[in-house]
C-alpha positions as a Markdown table, in Angstrom:
| # | Residue | x | y | z |
|---|---|---|---|---|
| 1 | Met | 0.0 | 0.0 | 0.0 |
| 2 | Thr | 1.4 | 3.4 | -1.0 |
| 3 | Val | 1.6 | 6.4 | 1.2 |
| 4 | Gln | -1.2 | 8.1 | -0.8 |
| 5 | Glu | -3.4 | 5.0 | -0.4 |
| 6 | Ile | -2.8 | 5.0 | 3.4 |
| 7 | Glu | -3.7 | 8.7 | 3.6 |
| 8 | Glu | -6.9 | 8.1 | 1.7 |
| 9 | Ile | -7.8 | 5.2 | 4.0 |
| 10 | Lys | -7.2 | 7.5 | 6.9 |
| 11 | Lys | -9.6 | 10.1 | 5.4 |
| 12 | Val | -12.2 | 7.4 | 5.0 |
| 13 | Asp | -11.6 | 6.2 | 8.6 |
| 14 | Glu | -12.1 | 9.8 | 9.9 |
| 15 | Ile | -15.3 | 10.2 | 8.0 |
| 16 | Met | -16.7 | 6.8 | 9.2 |
| 17 | Phe | -15.6 | 7.3 | 12.8 |
| 18 | Asn | -17.3 | 10.7 | 12.9 |
| 19 | Leu | -20.3 | 10.0 | 10.8 |
| 20 | Gln | -22.8 | 10.8 | 13.6 |
| 21 | Asn | -21.2 | 14.3 | 13.9 |
| 22 | Phe | -21.9 | 15.3 | 10.3 |
| 23 | Thr | -25.0 | 17.5 | 9.6 |
| 24 | Asp | -25.4 | 15.5 | 6.4 |
| 25 | Pro | -24.2 | 11.9 | 7.0 |
| 26 | Gln | -25.2 | 10.8 | 3.5 |
| 27 | Lys | -23.0 | 13.5 | 1.9 |
| 28 | Ala | -20.2 | 12.4 | 4.1 |
| 29 | Leu | -20.7 | 8.7 | 3.1 |
| 30 | Leu | -20.6 | 9.8 | -0.5 |
| 31 | Gln | -17.3 | 11.6 | 0.1 |
| 32 | Ala | -15.9 | 8.4 | 1.7 |
| 33 | Gly | -17.2 | 6.6 | -1.4 |
| 34 | Glu | -15.1 | 8.8 | -3.6 |
| 35 | Phe | -12.0 | 7.8 | -1.7 |
| 36 | Leu | -12.9 | 4.1 | -1.8 |
| 37 | Lys | -13.5 | 4.4 | -5.6 |
| 38 | Glu | -10.0 | 6.0 | -6.0 |
| 39 | Leu | -8.6 | 3.0 | -4.0 |
| 40 | Asn | -10.5 | 0.6 | -6.3 |
| 41 | Leu | -12.3 | -0.9 | -3.4 |
| 42 | Ile | -15.8 | -0.1 | -4.9 |
| 43 | Glu | -17.2 | 0.3 | -8.3 |
| 44 | Asp | -20.1 | 2.7 | -7.6 |
| 45 | Gln | -19.2 | 5.5 | -5.3 |
| 46 | Thr | -22.9 | 6.6 | -5.1 |
| 47 | Asn | -24.1 | 3.3 | -3.7 |
| 48 | Ile | -24.3 | 3.7 | 0.1 |
| 49 | Glu | -24.6 | 0.0 | 0.8 |
| 50 | Glu | -21.6 | -0.7 | -1.3 |
| 51 | Ile | -19.6 | 2.0 | 0.5 |
| 52 | Ile | -20.4 | 0.6 | 3.9 |
| 53 | Gln | -19.8 | -3.0 | 2.9 |
| 54 | Ala | -16.4 | -2.1 | 1.3 |
| 55 | Tyr | -15.3 | -0.1 | 4.3 |
| 56 | Thr | -16.4 | -2.9 | 6.7 |
| 57 | Asp | -14.6 | -5.6 | 4.6 |
| 58 | Asn | -11.4 | -3.5 | 4.4 |
| 59 | Leu | -11.6 | -2.8 | 8.2 |
| 60 | His | -11.9 | -6.5 | 8.9 |
| 61 | Lys | -9.0 | -7.4 | 6.6 |
| 62 | Gln | -6.8 | -4.7 | 8.2 |
| 63 | Leu | -7.7 | -6.0 | 11.7 |
| 64 | Ala | -6.9 | -9.5 | 10.7 |
| 65 | Lys | -3.5 | -8.4 | 9.5 |
| 66 | Ile | -2.8 | -6.6 | 12.8 |
| 67 | Ile | -4.0 | -9.6 | 14.8 |
| 68 | Gln | -1.6 | -11.9 | 12.9 |
| 69 | Arg | 1.4 | -9.9 | 14.0 |
| 70 | Lys | 3.1 | -11.0 | 17.2 |
| 71 | Ala | 3.4 | -7.7 | 19.0 |
| 72 | Val | -0.1 | -6.2 | 19.1 |
| 73 | Ser | -1.4 | -3.4 | 21.2 |
| 74 | Phe | -5.0 | -2.2 | 20.9 |
| 75 | Asn | -6.6 | 1.0 | 21.8 |
| 76 | Trp | -9.5 | -0.6 | 23.7 |
| 77 | Thr | -11.8 | 2.3 | 23.4 |
| 78 | Thr | -11.5 | 2.1 | 19.6 |
| 79 | Trp | -11.8 | -1.7 | 19.7 |
| 80 | Glu | -15.1 | -1.5 | 21.8 |
| 81 | Tyr | -16.4 | 1.1 | 19.4 |
| 82 | Leu | -15.7 | -1.1 | 16.4 |
| 83 | Arg | -17.2 | -4.1 | 18.1 |
| 84 | Lys | -20.4 | -2.2 | 18.9 |
| 85 | Tyr | -20.5 | -0.6 | 15.4 |
| 86 | Ala | -20.2 | -4.0 | 13.7 |
| 87 | Lys | -23.2 | -5.3 | 15.6 |
| 88 | Ile | -25.3 | -2.3 | 14.5 |
| 89 | Cys | -24.3 | -2.8 | 10.8 |
| 90 | Arg | -25.3 | -6.4 | 10.7 |
């Protein structure tokens, strides 16, 4: 993953983590969709379901990579938020 791709993923993370704080969450999701499209993680950046699914899938893949490493430390607050959020999205 390139530095630019990592920066775009960080932007998507920031949007998704703060979605409830946006006055127009749908517009924010569409902005995240633009970044995900640039990363070739989705085909249709206007499909909200595809945006959420692609973000969730990528998040799970990244967490799996982190967990496979031997030295892992978690921010437990973030972990609890992700666990709670995953239940809501199912």
